[in-house]
TILUMTOR-400033 format. One line per 5 residues: number of its first residue (from 0); their letters; for each residue y, x, z of C-alpha. Coordinates in pm, 1 decimal, always signed. Last residue first. Example, Ala and Ser with C-alpha at 12.3 -4.5 7.8 and 13.67 -1.06 7.14 Angstrom:
REM TILUMTOR-400033
1) SA) -106.0:+1367.0:+714.0  -450.0:+1230.0:+780.0;
//
This chain:
REM TILUMTOR-400033
152) ANKLI) -3074.4:-4692.6:-1435.4  -2852.2:-4453.5:-1238.8  -2920.4:-4158.8:-1464.6  -2847.2:-4365.6:-1777.4  -2525.0:-4504.0:-1628.6;
147) EIDLK) -2420.8:-4150.8:-1535.1  -2500.2:-4006.4:-1879.6  -2302.3:-4268.5:-2075.6  -2408.7:-4310.1:-2438.5  -2148.8:-4439.8:-2683.2;
142) DMKLM) -2263.0:-4784.0:-2806.5  -2458.5:-4899.8:-2508.1  -2687.5:-5194.3:-2431.8  -3001.0:-5032.0:-2575.5  -2939.9:-4729.3:-2355.8;
137) AQMVR) -2963.9:-4933.1:-2034.4  -3293.1:-5091.4:-2141.4  -3431.1:-4750.6:-2236.1  -3327.4:-4604.9:-1899.2  -3482.0:-4898.6:-1716.5;
132) KSKEP) -3812.7:-4845.7:-1900.1  -3808.4:-4473.7:-1825.0  -3755.7:-4552.6:-1456.5  -4044.5:-4802.7:-1464.4  -4267.7:-4541.4:-1626.3;
127) DKHRM) -4212.9:-4304.2:-1328.7  -4291.5:-3953.5:-1449.7  -3960.2:-3949.9:-1644.2  -3998.8:-3877.1:-2016.1  -3710.5:-4109.4:-2112.2;
122) LESLA) -3496.6:-3945.7:-1840.5  -3551.0:-3599.0:-1984.7  -3485.9:-3725.5:-2336.6  -3160.4:-3885.7:-2219.5  -3043.2:-3583.4:-2016.8;
117) VPVIQ) -2981.1:-3389.8:-2338.3  -2697.1:-3634.4:-2407.1  -2711.2:-3776.6:-2757.2  -2442.3:-3820.5:-3023.6  -2640.9:-3945.9:-3320.7;
112) WSLGF) -2469.5:-3896.2:-3654.8  -2468.3:-4085.2:-3982.7  -2270.0:-3966.9:-4286.3  -2049.6:-4238.5:-4437.9  -1753.4:-4010.9:-4517.8;
107) KDKLW) -1539.3:-4150.8:-4236.4  -1818.7:-4072.8:-3989.4  -2102.4:-4312.5:-3920.6  -2208.1:-4358.7:-3561.3  -2520.5:-4372.2:-3348.2;
102) GCRSK) -2522.5:-4323.0:-2967.8  -2741.0:-4625.7:-2893.0  -2539.6:-4871.4:-3100.3  -2277.8:-4828.8:-3371.5  -1934.9:-4682.2:-3422.3;
97) EGGES) -1793.8:-4683.4:-3774.8  -1571.8:-4426.4:-3944.8  -1201.0:-4344.3:-3940.2  -1250.2:-4147.0:-3619.9  -1622.6:-4171.9:-3540.7;
92) LKDWY) -1677.4:-3793.1:-3556.1  -1384.8:-3710.9:-3330.3  -1438.5:-3977.5:-3063.4  -1817.1:-3940.6:-3035.1  -1798.5:-3560.2:-3050.8;
87) VDVET) -1538.5:-3543.8:-2774.5  -1697.5:-3811.1:-2549.9  -2051.0:-3671.9:-2573.0  -1919.3:-3322.8:-2499.8  -1726.3:-3453.3:-2199.3;
82) QTECN) -2039.3:-3636.5:-2083.3  -2213.4:-3303.9:-2063.6  -2500.7:-3110.4:-2224.3  -2476.0:-3274.0:-2564.7  -2742.5:-3266.9:-2838.1;
77) VVFSI) -2580.0:-3361.3:-3171.9  -2834.9:-3539.9:-3388.7  -2768.6:-3551.0:-3761.8  -2872.2:-3857.4:-3958.4  -3084.6:-3954.5:-4255.3;
72) AETFK) -3222.1:-4305.1:-4307.5  -2882.7:-4423.1:-4185.7  -2765.0:-4406.6:-4546.2  -2544.5:-4168.6:-4742.3  -2439.6:-4269.6:-5092.3;
67) FMPGG) -2547.6:-4157.5:-5442.1  -2388.9:-4241.9:-5780.0  -2027.8:-4157.7:-5690.0  -2005.5:-3802.6:-5823.7  -2168.4:-3471.9:-5729.4;
62) NLAIY) -1908.4:-3299.3:-5515.8  -2164.9:-3097.4:-5324.5  -2175.4:-2994.2:-4958.8  -2420.6:-2728.0:-4843.6  -2518.1:-2686.7:-4480.8;
57) DQGFL) -2608.4:-2370.4:-4289.0  -2690.7:-2380.2:-3918.7  -2518.7:-2110.0:-3706.5  -2359.1:-2363.0:-3470.6  -2214.0:-2550.6:-3770.5;
52) QFTAT) -2205.3:-2342.6:-4086.0  -2057.8:-2409.1:-4428.8  -2159.7:-2379.0:-4789.8  -1920.1:-2550.8:-5029.0  -2030.3:-2678.3:-5365.9;
47) MVSGK) -1850.7:-2796.9:-5682.9  -1498.9:-2777.5:-5545.2  -1229.7:-2858.7:-5800.2  -1097.6:-2583.4:-6028.9  -1189.5:-2764.8:-6353.4;
42) PGPGA) -1251.3:-3131.4:-6286.8  -1622.7:-3204.7:-6224.8  -1890.7:-3193.0:-6497.0  -1762.4:-2939.4:-6570.2  -1814.3:-2678.8:-6846.9;
37) DGYRS) -1454.4:-2548.3:-6810.8  -1520.2:-2441.2:-6451.5  -1623.5:-2627.6:-6139.5  -1563.1:-2442.3:-5817.7  -1792.1:-2250.5:-5578.6;
32) VSVIK) -1709.9:-2217.2:-5212.4  -1861.8:-1986.1:-4955.3  -1932.9:-1943.9:-4584.0  -1693.4:-2201.1:-4439.1  -1697.4:-2176.7:-4063.1;
27) ADKFI) -1803.2:-2343.9:-3742.9  -1821.1:-2156.5:-3412.8  -1705.9:-2464.7:-3225.7  -1748.4:-2802.1:-3402.0  -1477.5:-3049.8:-3485.3;
22) SIYFN) -1245.8:-2867.0:-3726.8  -1550.2:-2732.6:-3917.0  -1663.2:-3089.9:-3981.3  -1327.7:-3213.7:-4112.9  -1279.7:-2909.3:-4339.5;
17) VAEEA) -1628.7:-2965.4:-4482.3  -1555.3:-3335.9:-4540.2  -1224.0:-3266.0:-4717.9  -1391.7:-3009.3:-4942.1  -1678.0:-3248.1:-5017.0;
12) NNAFW) -1439.0:-3525.2:-5123.1  -1552.7:-3615.5:-5473.7  -1863.1:-3836.2:-5447.4  -2030.3:-3637.6:-5171.6  -2390.0:-3518.9:-5175.5;
7) LFPTI) -2502.0:-3324.2:-4865.2  -2766.3:-3055.1:-4884.4  -2935.8:-2971.4:-4554.3  -3071.5:-2619.2:-4571.4  -3436.9:-2526.6:-4522.6;
2) KQM) -3567.0:-2169.5:-4535.2  -3262.6:-2000.7:-4379.4  -3105.4:-1709.9:-4565.7;
//
């Protein structure tokens, strides 16, 4: 068991969200599901919690009711090796959601993600501070991040 597990509160669509996430990421799986019983508070038989894995990382999704919502204060960063990876995760995770600036998006459940090429951090730490500055300026103009544009900045 890992020491720290992200715990995601959904109003009533945790099962749909889990199925959405495991359909996007390779090596993803549902580990376990617990359902509400007669004691509630959710409808009997509906998902209470679902534990799932993305790239070996455990997450728990809860159907906890509508009182809490996701905000951009918490996001998940997806580190991408290639532009194809950036494109795939950007397109799939933003479907039905909201695209934003600098590689950020909200999925259709309101959860924030950052789709980031690994090359970005390398370019931001470039030994030439002017290069790093140009990379930052280029990134700030983008929604989905483009590795070639960042490299050429």
